[in-house]
N, C-alpha and C positions, 0 to 999 in steps of 0.2 A: 456665643450663645447667651440669650437674655436670662437673667436670674429673676424669675417671676415673683419669687417669695420676698424679694427686697422692694418690690413696688408697692405703692399705695393701692387701695381698693379701686379707685377711679382709673389709675394707670393699668391695673390688671384687667379691668373691664375693657378699656380701649385696646389693649393688647389682644385680649381674647376675641373681640369683635373684628380686629384686623386680620387675625388668623382664621377665624371661622365665620366671617360675614356671610358667605354664600349659604352655609349650613343654617345659620340663624334665620336668614331670609326665607329659605325653603320651608322651614318649620313654621315661620310666621304665616306664610300663605296657606299651608296645610291647616293650621289652627283656625285661621279666618274662614276658610272654605267649609270646614266641618261645622263651625258655628252657624254660618249663613245657610247651609243646606238644612240644618235642623229647624231654624226659624222660618225659612221659606215653606217647608213642608207643613209646619204648624200653622202658618198663615193660610195655606191652601185649604187645610181642613177646618181650622178654627173659625175663620171669618164666615164661611157659609153657615156653619152650625150656629154661630152667634146671631146671624140674621134670622135663622129658623126659630131659635129660642125666643127672640124678641117678639115673634108672632105667636108663640106657644109658651107664654110666661109660666104656666103651671109646671112645665118640664125644666125650667131654668134652674131652680134650686137643686134639683137632682143632678143635672149635668155639671153645674159649677161646683157642687159639692164633691162630685167624683174627681174633678180636676184638682180641687183643693187637697183631697186625700193623696193624690199623686205627688203634690208639691211637698207634703210632709215627709215623704220618704227620703232619707239622706242620699245624696247623689252617688256616693261610692257604693251604697247598698243597691241602688237602682242599676248601676253598671254591672254589678255582680249578678243580679237577677237576670238581666237581659243577656248577659254573656252566656248563660246556660242554654239559651235558645239560638242566639245569633253568633256565638263564638267571639273570639277576640278581634280587635281591629276597629277601623274608623266607623263602620256601619253601626256598631253597637253604641258608639258615642253620639252619632247622628240621631239615632232613635231616642237616646236619653235626652238630648237637647230638645228634640221634638216634643216629648212628653212634658218636660218642664216649661216649654214655651206655650203650651196650649192654654194654661190658666190665664195669664195676662192678656193674651190675644182674644180668647173666647170671652172673658169678662168685660174687656173694654169694648169689644164689638157689640155685645149685648147692651151695655150701658149706653153706648153712643146711639144705637138705633132706637132704643126705648126713649131717649131724651129728645128725639126729633119732634118738633112742634106738630101736633095732630091737625092743626088748622091748615098747615101746608099740605099735608096728605089729603085732607078733605078738598082743598082747592084743586089738587092734581086730579083727584077722582072726578070732580066737577068738570074738568077740562077733557075728560074721557081717557085719561092715562090708564094703561094696563098695570097689573101688579108688578110686572117686570120693569116697566118704565118708571114707576114710583120708586122702585128699589134703586135703579141705575141713575136716575136723574134727580131724585130728591133725597132719599135716605142715605145713600152711599156718600155723596158729596158733603152732606151735613155731619155725618158721623165719622168721616175720614180722619179728622185730626185726633179724635179720641182713639180710633183704631191704631193710628200711627204711634200714639203714646204707648199702647200695649206692646206693639212690635219693638219699640225702642227699649222698653224695659226688658223684654224677652231676650233681645240680642246681647245686652250688657251681661245679663245673668248667664247666657249661653257661653260667652267667652270665658267666664270663670269656670263653668262646668267642664268645658273642653280641656282645660288644663289638666284635669285628673284622668283624662283618657290615656295618659302615658302608662298607667298601671295595667292597661289591657292591650298595650302595643299599638295604640292609635296614632302615635306621633304627636306633632305639635310642639308648642313652646314648653309644655309640661315636661317633655324629654330633657330639655336643657336645665330646667329647674331641678329635676331629679338627679341629673349628673352632678350639679353643684352640691346638692345635699349629701351625695355619696362621696364627694371628693374630700380630701384632707383639708385643703384650704380653698373651698369652693364658693366663697362669698361673691366673687366677681362673676362666676358662672351663673349663680342664682340670679344676680342682677341682670345678666344677659338674657334671662328668660322672663323675669318679672317685669322689667321696664317695657319691652315690646308688648307684653300682655296688657299692661295698664294703658299704654299708648293706644293700642287697638280699641280698648273699651271706651276711652275718652273720645277718640276721633269718631267712632261709630255713634256714640251718644250725641255728640255735637252735630254730626251730619244729619242724623234722624230728627234731632230737635229742630234744625233749620228746615228740614223737609216738612215736619209737622206744622210749622208756622206757615209755610208756603201753601199748604193744602187747607188751612183753616179759612172757611168762608168769611169769618168776621174780619180777618186781616185784609181780605180783598176789598171789602166794602169801605174800609178806612182810606183806601187809595182813591 
């Protein structure tokens, strides 16, 4: 029988991962999927609204202001409020991530579309392009890198928010962190939850940063 108390923190971490690797991996996937679902739903809602606001600028301050108000509510308080209507579990955390992801996606979409060169839009109209064609072939490609920056920011924040979903039974890496906090000598268990969480955030940010550069039209012209 291994005496875990006599091991160093790193040795304890390696031992814990060896004994509970499958569990950590399952919680890693659950954590990632909850974060992704919330950001994807926010993108589906926020990007079209951002385009609409770019054409109705008078409404932009009201809509972005409302999203800002949501952002000021502490995440734990938001979970508690939504739990009253949705109950406990992953659905409530997905909705929380959705609400917190709206602001960066909405704001970046609005800014990206508003910054499209109007001479390009006039040229498209002169060529007989419809409103939909202008959106799909001119505005979206030129604003896409800015929109991706908003999604990138939203996903990194979402990964952090999902960690507190453990308090309402949503699972994820927050469960492991909480176990470590409640354990007598749980430093290694805390690391087993925090290191994969940080790794997830860093890899997601790097991947979306790479994708953001790939969709940036200015980088294509340099080639």
